[in-house]
C-alpha positions as CSV (number, residue, x, y, z in Angstrom):
1,M,73.3,-34.5,15.6
2,S,73.2,-31.3,17.2
3,A,76.8,-29.9,19.5
4,P,77.2,-30.8,22.9
5,R,75.7,-27.6,25.0
6,N,78.9,-28.0,26.8
7,P,82.0,-29.5,24.9
8,E,84.0,-28.9,28.3
9,R,81.5,-31.1,30.0
10,A,81.5,-33.6,27.4
11,T,85.5,-34.2,27.3
12,L,85.1,-34.1,31.1
13,N,82.3,-37.2,31.1
14,A,85.2,-39.0,28.2
15,L,87.7,-39.0,30.4
16,G,88.7,-42.9,31.7
17,R,91.1,-44.8,33.5
18,L,94.0,-44.5,30.7
19,D,93.3,-40.8,30.0
20,S,95.2,-38.0,31.9
21,W,93.2,-35.7,34.1
22,D,95.8,-33.0,33.6
23,G,93.9,-29.6,33.5
24,V,91.0,-31.2,35.4
25,N,90.0,-29.1,38.8
26,A,88.3,-31.4,41.0
27,V,86.9,-30.7,44.3
28,V,86.5,-33.7,47.1
29,A,83.6,-33.0,49.3
30,G,84.6,-35.0,52.6
31,L,87.9,-36.4,54.2
32,G,86.5,-40.0,55.2
33,V,87.3,-43.3,53.8
34,S,85.6,-42.8,49.9
35,G,86.5,-39.1,50.3
36,Y,90.1,-40.0,50.6
37,A,90.0,-42.7,47.7
38,A,88.4,-41.0,45.4
39,A,90.9,-37.5,46.4
40,D,94.2,-40.3,46.2
41,S,92.9,-41.5,42.6
42,L,92.3,-38.1,41.3
43,N,95.4,-37.0,42.2
44,H,97.2,-40.1,40.8
45,L,95.4,-39.9,37.4
46,G,96.8,-36.3,37.4
47,A,94.0,-34.1,38.3
48,S,94.3,-30.9,40.2
49,V,92.6,-31.8,43.6
50,T,91.2,-29.8,46.4
51,A,89.8,-31.6,49.3
52,L,87.1,-30.0,51.9
53,D,85.7,-31.0,55.3
54,D,84.4,-29.6,57.9
55,L,85.8,-32.0,60.3
56,S,89.4,-32.2,61.7
57,D,90.1,-34.9,63.6
58,E,93.3,-37.2,63.8
59,T,92.6,-39.3,61.0
60,R,92.0,-36.5,58.5
61,E,94.7,-34.8,59.5
62,E,97.0,-37.8,58.4
63,K,94.8,-38.4,55.4
64,A,95.7,-34.6,54.6
65,T,99.3,-34.8,55.2
66,L,99.8,-37.6,52.8
67,L,97.6,-36.0,49.9
68,E,99.2,-32.8,50.7
69,I,102.7,-34.5,50.1
70,L,101.4,-35.8,46.5
71,G,100.4,-32.0,45.4
72,A,96.9,-31.7,46.5
73,T,95.3,-28.9,48.4
74,V,93.3,-29.7,51.6
75,R,91.4,-27.6,53.9
76,L,90.0,-29.4,57.1
77,G,87.9,-27.6,59.7
78,A,84.6,-25.6,60.3
79,G,83.4,-23.1,57.5
80,S,86.0,-25.3,55.2
81,T,83.3,-26.5,52.7
82,L,80.9,-23.1,52.6
83,V,82.9,-21.8,49.6
84,L,83.2,-23.6,46.4
85,P,86.4,-23.1,44.9
86,A,86.5,-20.4,41.9
87,D,87.6,-22.8,39.0
88,V,85.9,-26.2,39.3
89,D,85.2,-28.9,36.8
90,V,84.2,-31.6,38.7
91,V,82.8,-32.2,42.5
92,V,82.8,-35.6,43.7
93,T,80.7,-35.6,47.2
94,S,81.5,-38.2,50.0
95,P,77.8,-40.0,50.6
96,G,75.8,-38.5,53.1
97,W,76.3,-34.7,51.7
98,R,72.6,-33.4,50.9
99,P,72.2,-31.7,47.8
100,D,71.3,-28.6,49.4
101,A,74.5,-28.5,51.5
102,P,76.0,-25.2,50.2
103,L,79.3,-26.6,48.5
104,L,77.0,-29.0,46.5
105,A,74.2,-25.8,45.9
106,Q,76.6,-23.9,44.7
107,A,77.9,-27.0,42.1
108,A,74.9,-27.0,40.6
109,A,73.9,-23.3,40.3
110,R,77.1,-23.0,38.2
111,G,76.5,-25.9,35.7
112,I,79.5,-27.9,37.6
113,P,78.8,-32.1,37.7
114,V,78.6,-33.4,40.8
115,W,79.8,-36.7,41.0
116,G,79.7,-39.7,43.8
117,E,82.7,-41.9,44.6
118,V,80.7,-44.9,43.2
119,E,80.0,-42.4,39.8
120,L,83.6,-42.0,39.7
121,A,84.6,-45.8,40.1
122,W,82.2,-46.5,37.6
123,R,84.1,-44.1,35.3
124,L,87.5,-45.5,36.2
125,R,87.2,-48.9,35.5
126,H,89.7,-50.3,33.0
127,P,88.6,-50.8,29.4
128,E,90.6,-54.0,28.6
129,H,88.9,-55.9,31.8
130,R,85.6,-53.8,33.1
131,T,85.3,-55.8,36.3
132,P,81.1,-57.0,36.7
133,W,79.5,-55.7,39.5
134,L,77.1,-57.3,41.4
135,A,75.2,-54.5,43.7
136,V,73.0,-54.4,46.0
137,T,70.6,-52.1,48.1
138,G,67.6,-52.3,50.5
139,T,66.2,-50.8,54.0
140,N,68.0,-53.4,55.5
141,G,70.4,-56.6,54.9
142,K,72.7,-54.7,52.1
143,T,75.9,-55.6,54.5
144,T,75.2,-58.9,55.3
145,T,74.3,-59.8,51.5
146,V,77.1,-58.7,50.3
147,Q,79.2,-60.3,52.9
148,M,77.5,-63.7,51.9
149,L,77.8,-62.8,48.1
150,E,81.2,-62.3,48.3
151,A,81.8,-65.7,50.3
152,I,80.0,-67.5,47.6
153,L,81.9,-65.8,45.0
154,R,85.3,-66.7,46.3
155,A,84.1,-70.4,47.2
156,A,83.8,-70.5,43.4
157,G,87.6,-69.6,42.8
158,L,86.9,-65.8,41.7
159,R,88.8,-63.2,43.1
160,A,86.3,-61.1,44.5
161,V,85.8,-58.5,47.3
162,A,83.1,-56.8,49.2
163,C,83.1,-52.8,48.5
164,G,81.4,-49.8,48.3
165,N,79.0,-49.2,51.5
166,V,81.2,-51.9,53.2
167,G,84.7,-53.4,52.9
168,L,86.8,-51.3,50.5
169,P,86.0,-47.8,48.7
170,I,84.9,-48.8,45.6
171,V,87.2,-46.5,43.7
172,E,90.1,-48.3,45.8
173,A,88.8,-51.5,44.1
174,V,88.7,-50.3,40.7
175,M,92.0,-48.7,40.4
176,D,93.6,-52.4,42.1
177,P,96.1,-53.0,39.5
178,D,95.4,-56.7,39.9
179,P,91.7,-56.6,38.7
180,Y,89.1,-58.5,40.2
181,D,87.0,-61.5,38.3
182,V,83.7,-59.6,40.0
183,L,83.2,-57.0,42.6
184,A,80.6,-57.3,45.4
185,V,79.2,-53.9,45.7
186,E,76.9,-52.7,48.5
187,L,75.2,-49.0,47.9
188,S,73.2,-47.0,49.9
189,S,70.6,-44.7,48.7
190,F,73.1,-41.9,49.6
191,Q,75.5,-43.4,47.3
192,L,73.0,-44.4,44.3
193,H,71.7,-40.9,44.5
194,Y,74.7,-39.1,42.9
195,T,75.2,-42.0,40.2
196,S,74.3,-41.8,36.6
197,S,76.0,-43.8,34.4
198,M,76.2,-47.0,36.4
199,A,74.7,-50.4,34.8
200,A,75.3,-53.2,37.0
201,H,75.4,-57.4,35.7
202,S,73.3,-57.8,38.3
203,A,71.5,-55.9,41.1
204,A,69.2,-56.4,43.8
205,V,66.7,-54.4,46.2
206,L,66.3,-56.6,49.3
207,N,63.1,-54.3,51.0
208,V,62.2,-50.7,50.8
209,A,60.8,-49.0,54.5
210,E,60.9,-45.5,55.4
211,D,64.4,-44.6,56.6
212,H,66.8,-42.1,56.0
213,V,63.3,-39.9,55.3
214,D,65.2,-36.6,57.3
215,W,67.9,-36.7,54.6
216,Y,65.3,-36.3,52.2
217,D,63.4,-34.0,54.0
218,G,63.3,-30.3,53.2
219,W,65.3,-29.7,50.2
220,P,64.7,-26.5,47.9
221,P,62.9,-26.8,44.8
222,E,66.1,-26.3,42.8
223,A,67.3,-29.3,44.3
224,I,65.0,-31.6,43.4
225,S,64.5,-30.3,39.9
226,D,68.7,-30.3,39.1
227,P,69.4,-29.2,35.5
228,I,72.5,-30.7,35.8
229,S,71.9,-34.0,38.2
230,G,68.8,-35.0,36.2
231,P,65.5,-35.8,38.3
232,I,66.1,-37.2,41.9
233,S,62.6,-37.8,42.6
234,G,60.8,-40.1,40.3
235,P,57.5,-39.2,40.2
236,G,56.6,-37.8,44.0
237,S,57.9,-35.1,45.6
238,G,57.7,-36.2,49.1
239,P,60.7,-37.4,51.1
240,F,60.1,-41.1,50.8
241,D,59.9,-40.8,47.1
242,R,62.9,-39.5,46.5
243,Y,64.4,-42.2,48.6
244,L,62.6,-44.7,46.5
245,A,63.6,-43.6,43.4
246,D,67.4,-43.3,44.8
247,K,66.9,-47.3,45.7
248,G,65.6,-47.8,42.2
249,R,68.4,-46.2,40.5
250,I,70.4,-49.6,41.1
251,Y,68.3,-51.1,38.3
252,A,69.2,-48.8,35.7
253,G,71.2,-50.7,32.8
254,V,71.5,-53.7,34.6
255,E,72.5,-56.2,31.7
256,H,71.6,-59.5,33.4
257,A,69.2,-60.2,36.5
258,C,66.9,-57.2,38.3
259,V,66.5,-59.6,41.9
260,Y,63.4,-58.4,43.8
261,N,61.8,-59.4,47.2
262,V,58.7,-61.0,46.3
263,A,57.2,-60.3,50.0
264,D,57.8,-56.9,48.8
265,P,56.0,-55.6,46.0
266,V,57.5,-52.3,45.6
267,T,60.8,-53.8,44.8
268,E,59.2,-55.5,41.8
269,Q,57.7,-52.3,40.9
270,L,61.1,-50.7,40.6
271,V,62.2,-53.4,38.5
272,R,59.2,-52.9,36.1
273,D,59.9,-49.1,36.1
274,A,63.5,-49.7,35.5
275,E,65.3,-49.3,31.8
276,V,67.6,-52.2,31.5
277,A,69.4,-53.8,29.0
278,D,67.9,-56.2,26.6
279,G,67.4,-59.8,28.1
280,A,67.9,-58.6,31.8
281,R,65.7,-61.0,33.4
282,A,63.5,-60.2,36.9
283,I,64.5,-62.6,39.4
284,G,62.2,-62.9,42.5
285,F,63.6,-64.5,45.6
286,T,60.8,-65.7,48.5
287,L,60.5,-67.6,52.1
288,G,57.5,-69.5,50.0
289,T,58.1,-72.1,47.5
290,P,59.4,-70.8,44.3
291,G,57.6,-69.8,41.0
292,V,59.2,-69.9,37.3
293,G,61.9,-67.7,37.7
294,M,62.5,-67.5,41.6
295,L,64.6,-68.9,44.6
296,G,63.0,-69.9,47.5
297,L,62.3,-72.6,50.1
298,V,60.9,-76.1,49.4
299,D,60.4,-77.4,52.5
300,D,63.4,-76.8,54.1
301,V,65.7,-76.3,51.5
302,L,66.8,-73.5,49.4
303,A,66.3,-73.5,46.2
304,D,67.1,-72.3,42.6
305,R,64.2,-72.3,40.2
306,A,65.8,-69.5,38.1
307,F,68.8,-70.3,36.8
308,V,68.5,-73.9,36.1
309,E,68.0,-75.5,32.6
310,D,64.6,-77.0,33.1
311,R,63.4,-74.2,35.3
312,Q,59.6,-75.0,34.2
313,N,59.6,-78.7,35.8
314,A,62.8,-78.5,38.1
315,A,65.1,-76.8,41.0
316,A,68.4,-77.0,41.8
317,E,68.9,-77.4,45.7
318,L,71.5,-74.7,47.2
319,C,71.6,-76.0,50.6
320,T,69.3,-76.5,53.4
321,L,68.1,-74.3,56.6
322,A,70.4,-76.6,59.1
323,D,73.2,-75.2,56.9
324,L,72.7,-71.8,58.1
325,P,73.9,-70.1,61.7
326,T,70.4,-68.8,62.4
327,Q,66.7,-69.8,60.5
328,A,65.6,-66.0,61.3
329,P,63.6,-65.4,58.2
330,H,65.4,-61.9,57.5
331,Y,68.8,-63.7,57.4
332,V,67.2,-66.7,55.2
333,A,65.6,-63.7,52.7
334,N,69.5,-62.4,52.4
335,A,70.8,-65.7,51.6
336,L,68.6,-66.4,48.8
337,A,69.6,-62.7,47.5
338,A,73.1,-63.8,47.6
339,A,72.6,-66.8,46.3
340,A,70.6,-65.3,43.1
341,L,72.8,-62.8,42.6
342,A,75.7,-65.5,42.4
343,R,73.8,-68.0,40.3
344,S,73.1,-64.8,37.9
345,Y,76.8,-64.8,37.6
346,G,77.1,-68.3,36.8
347,V,78.4,-69.6,40.0
348,P,77.6,-73.5,41.0
349,T,75.8,-74.5,43.3
350,T,78.2,-76.4,45.2
351,A,79.6,-72.6,46.0
352,V,76.7,-71.5,47.6
353,R,76.2,-74.4,49.8
354,D,79.6,-74.3,50.8
355,A,80.0,-70.6,51.2
356,L,76.5,-70.3,53.3
357,S,76.9,-73.2,55.6
358,A,80.4,-71.4,56.4
359,F,79.4,-68.1,56.6
360,Q,79.3,-66.1,60.2
361,P,77.5,-62.3,60.5
362,D,79.5,-59.8,61.5
363,G,78.7,-59.1,65.3
364,H,75.8,-57.0,66.4
365,R,73.6,-58.7,64.0
366,I,71.2,-61.1,65.3
367,S,74.4,-62.4,67.3
368,L,74.2,-64.7,70.3
369,V,75.4,-63.4,73.6
370,G,74.6,-66.3,75.5
371,V,71.6,-68.1,77.3
372,W,71.3,-68.1,81.0
373,D,68.5,-69.2,83.1
374,E,66.7,-70.5,80.2
375,V,66.6,-67.1,79.0
376,T,68.4,-65.9,75.2
377,W,69.9,-63.0,74.9
378,I,70.4,-61.8,71.2
379,D,72.7,-58.5,70.1
380,D,71.1,-57.1,67.2
381,S,72.4,-53.3,67.7
382,K,72.8,-53.4,63.6
383,A,68.9,-53.0,63.8
384,T,68.9,-49.2,63.4
385,N,65.4,-48.4,61.9
386,P,62.1,-50.1,62.8
387,P,61.9,-52.4,59.6
388,A,65.3,-54.0,60.7
389,A,63.8,-54.2,64.2
390,L,60.5,-56.1,62.7
391,A,62.7,-58.3,60.9
392,S,64.5,-59.2,64.3
393,L,61.3,-59.4,66.6
394,Q,59.2,-61.4,64.5
395,A,61.9,-64.0,64.7
396,Y,61.8,-64.5,68.6
397,D,58.4,-65.4,70.7
398,P,58.2,-64.6,73.7
399,V,60.6,-61.4,73.4
400,V,62.1,-59.0,75.8
401,W,62.4,-55.5,73.7
402,I,65.2,-53.1,74.1
403,A,64.6,-50.5,71.8
404,G,65.4,-46.7,71.6
405,G,67.8,-44.0,70.2
406,L,67.8,-41.4,67.5
407,A,64.2,-42.2,65.6
408,K,65.6,-40.4,62.6
409,G,61.9,-39.6,61.8
410,A,60.7,-42.5,62.0
411,H,57.2,-43.8,63.2
412,F,57.0,-47.2,65.3
413,D,52.8,-47.9,65.2
414,D,53.1,-50.3,62.5
415,L,56.2,-52.3,64.1
416,V,54.1,-52.4,67.3
417,S,50.8,-53.3,66.1
418,R,52.4,-56.4,64.6
419,V,54.3,-57.6,67.5
420,A,52.4,-56.6,70.5
421,D,51.3,-60.4,70.9
422,R,54.9,-61.7,71.1
423,L,55.9,-58.7,73.7
424,R,56.6,-59.9,77.5
425,G,58.0,-56.3,78.4
426,V,60.0,-53.7,76.5
427,V,62.8,-51.3,78.1
428,L,63.3,-48.0,75.9
429,L,66.4,-45.8,76.4
430,G,67.9,-42.8,74.4
431,A,66.7,-39.5,73.0
432,D,63.2,-40.7,71.0
433,A,62.0,-43.2,73.3
434,Q,58.7,-41.5,73.6
435,V,58.1,-41.7,70.2
436,I,58.4,-45.6,70.9
437,A,56.4,-45.6,73.9
438,D,53.2,-43.4,72.4
439,A,53.0,-46.3,69.6
440,L,53.3,-48.6,72.3
441,A,50.7,-47.1,74.4
442,R,48.2,-46.8,71.5
443,H,49.1,-50.4,70.1
444,A,49.9,-52.7,73.1
445,P,49.1,-51.0,76.4
446,D,49.0,-53.8,78.5
447,V,52.8,-54.8,77.8
448,P,54.9,-53.2,80.7
449,V,57.2,-50.5,79.9
450,F,60.3,-49.0,81.9
451,R,62.0,-46.1,80.2
452,L,65.3,-45.6,81.6
453,P,66.0,-42.0,83.0
454,S,68.1,-39.5,81.8
455,G,71.2,-39.2,84.0
456,E,72.2,-42.7,84.1
457,T,75.9,-43.3,85.2
458,S,75.9,-47.0,83.8
459,P,72.5,-47.0,81.6
460,M,73.0,-50.2,79.8
461,D,73.5,-52.0,83.2
462,R,70.3,-50.7,84.5
463,V,68.7,-51.5,81.1
464,V,69.9,-55.0,81.2
465,A,68.6,-55.6,84.4
466,Q,65.2,-54.6,84.0
467,A,64.8,-57.0,80.6
468,A,65.9,-59.5,83.0
469,A,63.2,-58.5,85.5
470,F,60.8,-58.5,82.9
471,A,62.1,-61.9,81.4
472,R,60.7,-65.7,82.1
473,P,62.2,-69.0,81.1
474,G,62.0,-69.3,77.7
475,D,62.2,-66.0,77.1
476,T,64.2,-64.0,74.2
477,V,65.9,-60.6,75.1
478,L,66.6,-58.9,72.4
479,L,68.5,-55.5,71.6
480,A,67.1,-54.3,68.1
481,P,66.8,-50.8,68.9
482,G,65.1,-49.1,65.7
483,C,67.1,-46.6,66.0
484,A,70.3,-45.0,65.3
485,S,72.8,-45.0,68.2
486,M,74.7,-41.8,68.3
487,D,72.7,-40.3,70.9
488,M,74.1,-42.1,73.4
489,F,77.1,-44.0,71.8
490,A,79.9,-43.9,69.1
491,N,78.0,-45.8,66.4
492,Y,75.7,-49.0,66.4
493,G,78.6,-51.4,67.6
494,A,79.6,-49.1,70.5
495,R,76.1,-49.8,71.8
496,G,76.0,-53.6,71.2
497,D,79.6,-53.8,72.9
498,A,78.2,-52.0,75.9
499,F,74.8,-54.3,75.6
500,I,77.1,-57.7,75.7
501,D,79.1,-56.1,78.8
502,A,76.5,-55.3,80.5
503,V,75.0,-58.6,80.2
504,H,78.3,-60.4,80.8
505,R,78.5,-58.0,84.2
506,M,74.9,-59.2,85.2
507,R,75.8,-63.1,84.7
508,R,79.4,-62.8,86.7
509,T,77.3,-61.1,89.7
510,N,74.7,-63.4,90.0
511,Q,76.6,-66.5,89.6
């Protein structure tokens, strides 16, 4: 066996939770939630830490003060991330930083490893109790699924926590002095992009559709074939190929179960393409009758035909559709995926039933606002891309659809063509409303459309009033924007809150 090309890097790769990181110069890119957790942990381990962030707000300044008291160097404000310091051994990047960002591009050019917080967390697991990870990714449904999974694990008496892209930063969960029995880990494509050694106990890709194509678009050739990080785009070279390849990273090295969506053949292909541990199984989930090795529906029962002794001839009842707070198809699919991951870890069916029957999704996820004059008002502001909006729209008929915002390069032709016959009317708002309006003109020309004029002082009040004007008894008014919110609101939660407030104001006014 030949000697390592770079012995210093080999030494860095060998460092773990119980080693001294003294002498390691680490740069942390970004001082958000995960960036701060990474910087704090590295500092605790003895590394020399420099944290850089172009943003400077009250929260970041407070974090900077704490890190500086502990001995770290922090630079905040515009221009702080333009130049990588001279003496650096590793860069730990926050999710969302593109590989062509100046700091990361300079690291790649100098042969400096770039890790994400997820990669750092995996390396910092305690060698005496390597807490297993049950990992979830997908274009939509990740957070709900991981929260369901956490609830199921806890119902089984396990010390578990949701972490990663939701809940705790993964580094914080891993470094907890009281080790968790198991972690329910939500991973975005941004987080997966910077992983290389993670090997989950079991992992699921819920679905894959075009999203974040703007993040993956326009990379220079050196970013696509980075000799340090390895291949990052799979066999294709387009933005969606890179996104798809990053989603598929979650299956790499899986030890027990690769959970895929039977209705989404791309997820099954990602399992087929993955290099997994010997004995790892492919487990499908479906809204149809489950085959052997799957979870699915038998009449109104969520059934497991994968983790039972006689799966050729029998299935285990997990719960019924009536046990769930909503029977929306995408919600049921999320429940099946969470159950599959939990069952792969040996959780009993009673824990699945107890947890799913008591579970309530977070706000702004297919949340009932109210029913007045036989019209149902639903807040799904979390539906920030077309596939998520499509899933919501397919749960209601007839529907008045409220949509729009920042499309992030997405298209709406497929969505509109598939739901045109259930649309009572459409109310559009936001910067990319015209993108949706054009799709409606092509595929649903007879559906009435209202586009919010720019400059409205109370935009959501106008939106709600117009939706009410379109609606008839028996209809559902659905806020499922299919777009990001930051053109008009701080985040999807603020958009959902504005919708709820406007609906209640209209209700009080009309009493």
